[in-house]
N, C-alpha and C positions, 0 to 999 in steps of 0.2 A: 363089470362096472356099467352102470347106465349112463346116459348122456348127462352132461353138466347142466344143460338147459333146454328149454323148448321155446321156439320162436314162431309166432303166428304172423304171417304176412297176409293182411286182409285188404280187400277193396270193397268199399261201400258205394252203391249206386242208388240214385233216386232219393237222395237226401234233400230236404228243403234248403234252398239257398240261404235263407235268413239264419238257420241254425249253423251252417258251415262258415258263416261270415261273422259270427258273434264270438269274439275272443274270450270274453268272460264266461260264457256258457260252455265253450269247448274246454277251457282250462278246468272249470269246476267238474265237468263230466268226466274228463280224463283222470283227474285225481280221485273222484268217486269210484271210477272203474277199477283203479288200482286197489283202493281200500276194500271194495266189494269182494275182491279175490283174496284179501288177507295180506296184501303187500304193505311194506313199510315205506312211506313216501319220504324221500330225502330232500329233493330240490325240484323246482318247477320253472320252466322257461318257455314263454310263448311270444310270438311275434305276429302282428297283423300287417298284411301287405296292402298297398294301395294300387289299384282301387279295390281289390278284394282278395280274400284268401288268408288262411291262418296256418302257421306251422308251429309245432311245439313238442316239448318232451317233458315227461314226468320221470325223474330219476328215482328209482326205488332201490331198496337194499338188495333186492333180488335181480335187478337189471334196469329195464326201462319200458315205457310206453311212449310211442311217438305218433304224430299225425301231420299230414299235409292235406289241405283242402283246396278244392276248386269249386267254389259256390256256383259259379256260372254253369257248371256241368252237373251239379248235384253229386259230386264225386269226392271221396276222401280215401287216402291211402293211410292205412293203419299198420303199426308194427308193435306187437306186444311180445316182449322177451322176458322170460322168467327163468331163474336158476334155482336149483334145489327141488325138493319134493312138496313143499308146503303151499305154493301158490300156483293155481291152475290158470294159464294164460287164456283159456277158452272162456272162463268166467268173465274176465275183463272184456274180451272181444265181443261176446254176446251182449253184455251190458251196453257197450258202445253202440252196437247195431241198433238196439232198441231205443236208446236215448238220442241217437242222431236220426231216428226215424227212417232208416235205410229201407228201400223197397227190396233190395237184393244185396247179398254179400257173396263174394268169392274169396275163399281163404285156403291157405295151405300151412301145414305145420312142418317146421324143420327142426331136427334134433341138432343141438350145438354141443361140441365137445364130446362126440360119441367115440370113445376109445375102444369099443368092442370090435372094431374091424380096422384093418389097415387102409389108409387112404393114400393114394399116390397123386401127386400134383404135377401137372404139366405146365411149364412156362408158356405164356402166350405173348407173342410180340405184336405190337401194334404199329 
């Protein structure tokens, strides 16, 4: 059995602050990134902070896309999680990098629900 899903955790650097503070543009771009990858959009929720920054999520049938921005730093944290075999999260991630005009991206992929190996969990006390 393969993993249930793939999750890309990406960090975008060097984005123009005006893009990262424009809630309408971010929402439209996030929805378009989901559609570009062939996902089915279910719900959308975004919030603009004062004095700056945007957080939001696009819920897709295959899971979600999420963003948190720091316009003053030109930085955005992106999460693209897709389940199944039909939607490639890298398509959305690369679309977002281009449309947010990021100078640099750092990203890693995590397999979710990987039942091909046994995982042991250790409790951590804080």
